[in-house]
C-alpha positions in Angstrom: 0.0 0.0 0.0 1.4 3.4 -1.0 1.7 6.1 1.7 2.1 9.8 1.0 5.1 11.8 2.1 4.5 13.6 5.4 2.6 16.8 4.8 5.2 19.0 6.5 7.8 17.9 3.9 5.7 19.0 0.9 4.3 22.1 2.7 7.8 23.2 3.9 9.3 22.8 0.5 6.5 24.6 -1.3 6.4 27.3 1.3 10.1 27.9 1.0 9.9 28.2 -2.8 6.9 30.5 -2.7 8.5 32.7 0.0 11.7 32.9 -2.0 9.9 33.7 -5.2 7.9 36.4 -3.5 10.9 38.1 -1.9 13.3 37.6 -4.8 11.8 40.5 -6.8 13.4 42.9 -4.4 16.8 41.3 -4.4 19.3 41.5 -7.2 21.7 38.7 -6.4 22.3 37.8 -10.0 21.2 34.7 -11.8 21.7 31.3 -10.3 23.4 28.7 -12.5 21.8 25.3 -12.8 23.7 22.4 -14.3 22.2 20.6 -17.3 20.4 17.4 -16.5 20.4 14.2 -18.3 16.7 13.3 -18.3 15.6 9.7 -17.7 12.0 8.5 -17.8 10.5 7.4 -14.5 9.4 3.8 -14.5 7.2 1.8 -12.2 9.5 -1.2 -12.8 12.5 0.7 -11.5 10.5 1.9 -8.5 9.5 -1.6 -7.7 13.0 -2.9 -8.2 14.2 -0.4 -5.5 11.3 -1.5 -3.1 12.3 -5.2 -3.6 15.9 -4.4 -2.7 14.9 -2.6 0.4 12.6 -5.5 1.4 15.5 -7.9 1.1 17.5 -5.7 3.4 14.8 -5.5 6.1 14.2 -9.3 5.9 17.8 -10.3 6.6 18.2 -8.6 10.0 21.6 -7.4 11.1 24.2 -5.5 9.0 23.5 -4.5 5.4 24.9 -2.6 2.5 22.5 -1.5 -0.3 22.9 0.4 -3.5 20.2 2.5 -5.0 20.6 4.0 -8.5 19.6 7.5 -9.3 17.1 6.2 -11.9 15.5 3.9 -9.3 15.2 6.7 -6.8 13.8 9.2 -9.3 11.3 6.5 -10.4 10.3 5.8 -6.8 9.8 9.4 -5.8 7.8 10.3 -9.0 5.6 7.2 -8.5 5.1 8.0 -4.8 4.2 11.6 -5.5 1.8 10.6 -8.3 0.0 8.1 -6.0 -0.4 10.3 -2.9 -3.6 12.1 -1.9 -4.0 15.1 -4.0 -1.5 16.3 -6.6 2.0 17.2 -5.5 2.6 20.6 -7.2 5.7 19.5 -9.2 6.6 17.9 -12.4 9.8 17.0 -14.3 11.4 15.7 -11.1 14.9 14.2 -11.7 17.6 13.0 -9.3 21.2 12.5 -10.5 24.0 11.1 -8.3 27.5 12.4 -8.9 30.8 12.1 -7.1 29.9 13.0 -3.5 26.7 14.9 -4.2 23.2 14.7 -5.8 21.6 17.1 -8.2 17.8 17.3 -8.0 15.5 19.2 -10.4 11.8 19.8 -10.4 9.4 22.3 -11.8 6.8 23.6 -9.2 3.4 24.4 -10.6 0.5 26.3 -9.1 2.6 27.7 -6.3 3.4 31.1 -7.9 2.0 33.1 -10.8 4.2 31.1 -13.1 5.9 27.6 -13.1 9.0 27.7 -11.0 11.9 25.5 -12.0 13.9 24.5 -8.9 17.3 23.0 -8.5 19.0 21.6 -5.4 22.6 20.3 -5.0 22.8 18.2 -1.8 25.0 15.8 0.1 23.7 12.9 2.2 25.6 11.6 5.2 24.9 9.6 8.4 24.9 10.9 12.0 23.5 9.2 15.1 22.2 6.3 13.0 20.1 8.6 10.7 20.5 10.0 7.2 21.4 13.6 7.1 20.4 15.7 4.1 22.4 18.9 3.5 21.6 21.3 0.7 24.8 22.9 -0.5 23.3 24.9 -3.4 19.8 25.7 -4.5 17.8 28.0 -6.8 14.2 28.8 -7.5 14.0 30.0 -11.1 17.0 32.2 -11.7 17.4 33.2 -8.1 19.7 31.5 -5.7 18.2 30.3 -2.4 19.9 31.9 0.6 21.8 29.8 3.2 19.3 30.1 6.1 16.5 28.9 3.9 18.7 26.0 2.6 19.4 25.0 6.2 15.7 25.1 7.1 14.8 22.9 4.1 17.7 20.5 4.8 16.4 20.1 8.4 12.8 19.3 7.3 14.1 16.8 4.7 16.4 15.1 7.3 13.5 14.8 9.8 11.4 13.3 7.0 14.1 10.8 6.2 14.4 9.9 9.9 10.7 9.2 10.1 10.9 6.8 7.1 13.8 4.8 8.4 12.3 3.3 11.5 14.1 0.0 12.4 17.3 1.0 10.5 20.5 2.4 11.8 22.5 4.0 9.0 26.2 4.2 9.7 27.5 5.3 6.4 26.0 6.9 3.3 28.1 7.6 0.1 27.1 9.1 -3.2 29.0 7.9 -6.2 28.2 8.5 -9.9 24.9 6.9 -10.6 24.3 5.4 -7.2 23.8 5.9 -3.5 25.4 3.3 -1.1 23.9 2.9 2.3 25.6 0.8 5.0 24.0 0.1 8.4 22.2 -2.3 10.7 18.6 -3.5 10.8 17.6 -2.9 14.5 13.9 -3.6 14.6 10.8 -3.9 12.5 11.2 -1.9 9.3 7.9 -0.7 7.9 7.2 -1.3 4.2 8.1 1.4 1.9 5.1 3.4 0.8 
């Protein structure tokens, strides 16, 4: 059974983008540069492949190492957002893993007078057994997102990830080109992925 992302994740992200879009008209920081993306189509098969790999991890109890490709994660997130209650106000979502960081693109719709292309560059690490998401660079349209707002969004995303990883202790997270590698320990009952 599919479960929607926690409301505060989507509300926090959308609020941050709308706030920045609204205040950026008064701020002449110069245009943000966004790297070109290599689009890949989301597929239900790739999303299911990722779910099955996570199910294998949770069934084995004890230490684990799992690899997730950027195409699998993109497919999973797109499938999850499309199946949740109501429409998540974004399209064209894409995640690409590089050497030590991830690039994430999406176009937010119906949150401002025009569609807002958004870009995030982020790292993922592990601390106290949980995944920690840290945005190093972000833009909404042509405007860069300031550091305080990036930190706030990073915190919301880290808290959301922590809620989703019950029963897992993550001791190491590494991003390599095309894949995310997670190492840790199954410590309890791991809920099914939504």
